[in-house]
C-alpha positions in Angstrom: -169.6 -3.9 26.4 -169.6 -3.3 30.2 -166.8 -1.6 32.0 -165.5 -3.3 35.1 -164.1 -1.9 38.3 -160.9 -3.4 39.7 -163.0 -5.5 42.1 -164.9 -7.2 39.2 -168.2 -5.3 39.5 -169.9 -3.6 36.6 -169.2 0.1 36.7 -172.8 1.1 36.3 -172.8 1.1 32.5 -174.9 -2.0 32.1 -178.1 -0.4 31.1 -179.8 -3.4 29.9 -180.1 -7.1 30.8 -178.4 -8.2 27.7 -175.1 -6.4 28.6 -175.2 -8.0 32.0 -175.8 -11.4 30.6 -172.9 -11.0 28.1 -170.6 -9.9 30.9 -171.7 -12.8 33.1 -171.3 -15.3 30.2 -167.7 -14.1 29.8 -167.0 -14.6 33.5 -168.5 -18.0 33.3 -166.2 -18.9 30.4 -163.2 -18.1 32.6 -164.4 -19.3 36.0 -167.2 -21.7 35.4 -165.0 -24.8 36.1 -164.5 -23.5 39.6 -168.2 -23.9 40.4 -169.7 -27.1 41.8 -171.5 -29.5 39.4 -174.8 -28.5 40.9 -174.1 -24.8 40.5 -173.0 -25.3 36.9 -176.0 -27.4 36.0 -178.5 -24.8 37.4 -176.7 -21.8 36.0 -176.4 -23.3 32.6 -180.0 -24.4 32.5 -181.2 -20.8 33.2 -178.6 -18.8 31.4 -177.8 -20.9 28.4 -180.7 -23.4 27.9 -183.2 -20.6 28.3 -185.2 -22.5 30.9 -187.2 -20.7 33.5 -186.5 -20.7 37.2 -189.7 -22.6 37.7 -188.7 -25.3 35.3 -185.3 -25.7 36.8 -186.7 -25.8 40.3 -189.2 -28.5 39.3 -186.5 -30.6 37.6 -184.0 -30.2 40.4 -186.6 -30.8 43.2 -185.9 -27.5 44.9 -187.9 -24.3 45.3 -187.9 -21.4 42.9 -186.4 -19.3 45.7 -183.6 -21.9 46.0 -182.8 -21.6 42.3 -182.9 -17.8 42.5 -180.6 -17.7 45.5 -178.2 -20.1 43.9 -178.1 -17.9 40.7 -177.3 -14.9 42.8 -174.6 -16.7 44.8 -173.0 -18.0 41.5 -173.0 -14.4 40.1 -171.3 -13.1 43.2 -168.8 -16.0 43.1 -167.9 -15.3 39.4 -167.5 -11.6 40.2 -165.4 -12.5 43.2 -163.1 -14.7 41.1 -162.7 -11.9 38.6 -161.9 -9.4 41.4 -159.1 -11.6 42.6 -157.8 -13.0 39.3 -158.7 -10.4 36.6 -158.6 -12.9 33.8 -161.6 -11.6 31.9 -160.4 -8.0 32.2 -157.0 -9.0 30.9 -158.7 -10.9 28.0 -160.8 -7.8 27.1 -157.7 -5.6 27.1 -155.8 -8.1 24.9 -158.7 -8.3 22.5 -158.8 -4.5 22.3 -155.0 -4.4 21.7 -155.3 -7.0 18.9 -158.1 -5.0 17.3 -155.9 -2.0 17.3 -153.0 -4.0 15.8 -155.3 -5.2 13.0 -156.4 -1.6 12.3 -152.8 -0.3 12.3 -151.8 -3.0 9.9 -154.6 -2.2 7.5 -153.7 1.5 7.7 -150.0 0.7 7.1 -150.9 -1.3 4.0 -152.9 1.7 2.7 -150.4 4.5 3.4 -147.1 2.9 4.2 -146.6 5.0 7.3 -143.7 3.2 9.2 -144.7 4.8 12.5 -147.6 2.4 12.5 -145.2 -0.6 12.4 -143.5 0.8 15.5 -146.9 1.1 17.2 -147.8 -2.5 16.2 -144.5 -3.7 17.7 -145.1 -1.8 20.9 -148.6 -3.1 21.3 -147.5 -6.7 20.5 -144.8 -6.4 23.2 -147.3 -5.0 25.7 -149.7 -7.9 25.0 -146.9 -10.4 25.3 -145.8 -9.1 28.7 -149.3 -8.4 30.0 -148.7 -4.7 30.4 -151.9 -3.3 28.8 -154.0 -0.5 30.1 
């Protein structure tokens, strides 16, 4: 999974297109409703419906360059929203915290180590108050 800098830009670890698409998909899940209907329609057609830029351009009655430019603008908008709001980053941190809680609970059931319960309580409190690192 990609790492994000505080301004919502991938920290250079996206070594393949799939990682970038997954990261962009997550940003779209959080901020897609902030886009115009036209932006959403074109973005979804290319990203989710697996249609080519040429197909979308023909259907929308615009140039391929117009579709490509719109896709770049949408990506920048989504990253900009994340830079300002940080919802996707917070979500990823919460998911990581929940995964750790699940593992601690499983370990506790195996070995009965009460210190794991304290750690679970601490993580749950941090998730609840939004103080995750």
